[in-house]
C-alpha positions as CSV (number, residue, x, y, z in Angstrom):
1,L,131.4,63.6,130.8
2,R,129.7,61.0,128.3
3,L,126.5,62.9,128.3
4,K,128.5,66.2,127.2
5,G,130.1,64.6,124.6
6,R,126.8,63.1,123.3
7,F,125.3,67.4,123.9
8,S,128.2,68.5,121.6
9,A,127.9,65.9,119.0
10,I,124.5,67.0,118.3
11,P,124.0,70.6,115.5
12,A,121.2,72.0,117.1
13,K,122.0,75.0,119.3
14,T,119.3,74.2,122.0
15,V,118.2,71.0,124.4
16,L,114.8,71.2,125.4
17,L,114.6,68.9,128.4
18,I,111.2,67.4,129.5
19,Q,111.5,67.5,133.5
20,G,108.3,66.7,136.6
21,R,110.1,68.5,138.4
22,I,113.4,70.8,138.6
23,E,115.6,67.8,140.7
24,N,114.0,65.3,137.5
25,G,117.4,65.6,134.9
26,T,119.1,67.9,136.5
27,L,122.8,65.5,134.8
28,G,121.2,66.6,131.3
29,A,121.0,70.3,132.3
30,V,125.1,70.3,133.6
31,A,125.7,68.6,130.7
32,A,123.9,70.2,128.4
33,R,125.3,73.4,129.6
34,L,129.1,72.1,129.7
35,A,128.7,71.0,126.1
36,G,127.6,75.1,125.4
37,K,123.9,74.6,124.6
38,R,121.2,76.9,125.1
39,V,119.0,74.8,127.6
40,I,115.4,75.1,128.0
41,S,113.6,73.3,131.2
42,Y,109.5,72.2,130.5
43,L,108.3,72.0,133.9
44,P,104.5,71.4,135.1
45,M,105.3,71.9,138.5
46,A,107.3,73.6,140.6
47,H,105.8,73.1,144.4
48,T,108.6,73.9,147.5
49,S,109.0,70.9,150.0
50,K,107.2,72.1,151.9
51,Q,104.2,72.0,149.6
52,M,105.4,68.5,148.6
53,G,105.6,67.9,152.3
54,R,109.2,66.5,152.5
55,D,111.6,67.4,154.7
56,S,113.8,70.9,154.0
57,Y,116.8,69.4,156.4
58,F,116.7,72.7,158.0
59,G,116.6,74.8,154.5
60,L,119.7,72.8,153.0
61,R,116.9,70.7,150.5
62,E,115.6,74.1,149.6
63,W,118.5,75.9,148.7
64,V,120.0,73.2,145.9
65,V,116.6,73.2,144.4
66,K,117.2,77.1,143.9
67,L,120.6,76.7,142.5
68,Q,119.0,73.8,139.2
69,Y,116.5,76.9,138.9
70,F,119.3,78.4,137.5
71,L,120.8,76.3,135.2
72,P,117.9,76.4,132.2
73,H,118.2,79.6,130.6
74,A,114.3,79.3,129.8
75,F,111.5,77.6,130.9
76,V,108.0,77.0,129.5
77,V,105.3,76.1,132.4
78,I,102.2,74.8,131.7
79,S,99.8,77.4,134.0
80,Q,100.2,81.0,135.5
81,S,100.5,79.4,138.7
82,V,103.4,77.1,138.3
83,K,105.3,80.1,136.3
84,K,104.1,82.1,140.1
85,Q,106.2,78.9,141.6
86,V,108.9,78.9,139.0
87,L,109.5,83.5,139.8
88,H,109.6,81.7,143.8
89,Y,112.9,80.5,142.7
90,R,114.4,82.8,140.1
91,K,113.0,86.3,139.1
92,M,113.3,85.8,135.3
93,D,111.4,87.2,131.9
94,A,112.2,83.8,130.0
95,I,109.2,82.2,131.0
96,E,106.4,81.0,128.7
97,V,103.5,79.5,129.8
98,V,101.9,77.1,127.5
99,S,99.0,75.1,128.2
100,N,98.9,71.4,127.8
101,P,97.3,70.0,124.2
102,V,95.0,67.2,124.1
103,S,94.8,65.9,120.9
104,D,91.2,64.3,119.4
105,R,92.6,62.1,117.1
106,R,92.3,58.0,117.8
107,V,89.6,59.2,120.8
108,F,86.7,57.1,121.1
109,E,83.5,59.2,120.3
110,T,80.9,57.0,122.0
111,R,80.9,55.7,125.7
112,P,80.1,52.2,125.0
113,D,82.8,51.9,122.8
114,A,85.6,53.7,125.3
115,R,83.9,51.3,128.2
116,S,84.3,47.9,126.7
117,A,88.1,49.3,125.7
118,L,88.4,49.7,129.4
119,G,86.4,46.7,130.2
120,L,83.9,48.8,132.5
121,D,80.5,48.3,133.5
122,S,77.9,50.1,131.1
123,S,75.7,50.6,133.7
124,H,78.0,51.7,136.8
125,L,78.7,55.8,137.2
126,V,81.9,56.1,136.3
127,L,84.7,57.8,138.4
128,A,88.4,58.2,137.0
129,V,90.9,58.9,139.1
130,I,94.4,59.6,136.7
131,G,98.0,59.9,137.6
132,R,100.7,59.0,140.2
133,I,99.1,57.8,143.1
134,D,101.0,59.6,145.2
135,F,99.2,60.3,149.0
136,R,101.1,63.8,149.8
137,Q,100.5,65.3,146.7
138,K,97.6,64.0,145.3
139,G,95.4,62.8,148.0
140,Q,93.8,59.8,146.7
141,D,93.5,59.2,150.2
142,L,90.7,61.7,150.6
143,L,88.9,61.2,147.5
144,L,87.8,57.8,148.7
145,A,86.9,59.0,152.0
146,A,84.4,61.4,150.3
147,V,83.6,58.2,147.9
148,K,82.5,56.3,151.0
149,N,80.2,59.2,151.9
150,I,78.4,60.1,148.9
151,S,78.4,56.2,147.9
152,V,75.2,55.5,150.1
153,V,72.9,58.3,148.4
154,L,73.2,58.0,145.2
155,D,70.9,56.1,142.9
156,R,72.8,54.2,140.9
157,P,76.0,52.2,141.3
158,I,79.5,53.6,141.4
159,Q,82.6,52.9,139.9
160,V,85.7,54.7,141.4
161,V,89.0,53.1,139.1
162,F,92.1,55.1,140.1
163,Y,94.7,54.6,136.6
164,G,98.5,55.4,137.3
165,E,101.5,54.0,139.7
166,G,103.4,55.5,142.4
167,P,104.6,55.2,145.5
168,D,101.6,54.5,147.4
169,E,100.1,52.6,145.2
170,D,99.9,49.8,148.0
171,R,98.4,51.9,150.8
172,L,95.8,52.5,148.7
173,K,95.0,49.1,148.0
174,K,94.7,48.2,151.3
175,I,92.6,51.6,152.4
176,V,89.9,50.0,149.8
177,E,90.4,46.3,151.6
178,D,90.3,47.3,154.9
179,D,87.7,49.8,154.4
180,G,85.3,47.2,152.6
181,L,85.4,49.1,149.4
182,L,86.1,46.4,146.8
183,N,83.0,46.3,145.8
184,F,83.4,49.8,143.5
185,V,87.1,50.8,143.8
186,K,89.3,48.8,140.6
187,F,92.8,49.7,140.1
188,G,93.3,50.1,136.3
189,G,97.1,50.6,136.6
190,Y,98.7,52.8,134.5
191,L,97.4,53.9,131.2
192,Q,98.4,54.9,127.9
193,G,96.9,57.8,126.4
194,G,94.5,59.2,129.2
195,A,92.8,61.7,126.6
196,R,91.5,58.9,124.3
197,Y,89.6,56.8,126.9
198,L,88.2,60.3,128.6
199,R,84.4,59.5,127.0
200,A,84.0,56.7,128.9
201,F,83.8,58.3,132.5
202,D,80.8,60.5,134.2
203,M,83.7,62.5,136.3
204,V,87.5,63.1,135.8
205,T,88.9,63.8,139.6
206,I,91.9,65.6,140.3
207,P,92.3,65.2,144.8
208,S,95.4,67.1,145.6
209,R,96.9,68.4,148.9
């Protein structure tokens, strides 16, 4: 009710909710609807529980998730594939696809400058992994297995840098240690404004299950 009161005090007629998944921000969506606002949800992903590797509890989780897709009046999504995911839960026309923009402001213009800012060796082949450390969705463990195989055939030293945090961060660090990969795997933590540093990397990988 307190959140509803805050929305009611806002003169704007429309509320834009930035949600990682539909479950994030449900309270805000309910409060905004109760306040009589038009609710638009911005969603970068809309996977099912099965795709996320989560127990659906005999379909109960999916039933609850589907109800949450009926809270917003419209959706903004980042790709056609995410639009299809939303349509799986709710058939509607009010879904706009807006690609993620990357601003070129304050971007490092040279690789040496970008690597220096991140503390990376200028002579290494640098492979960056940027994102939440979550094996079920992101598959960082699969990437480690692949890198371990290709590192022996490269003609220059390789450095794999994981930027991000998440539920499997400790598991990933243990795999690195147990497999003897400490010499070429680094953990950079959360990287604020990652697009600024793209020139530092020879490759940015996006493993996914």
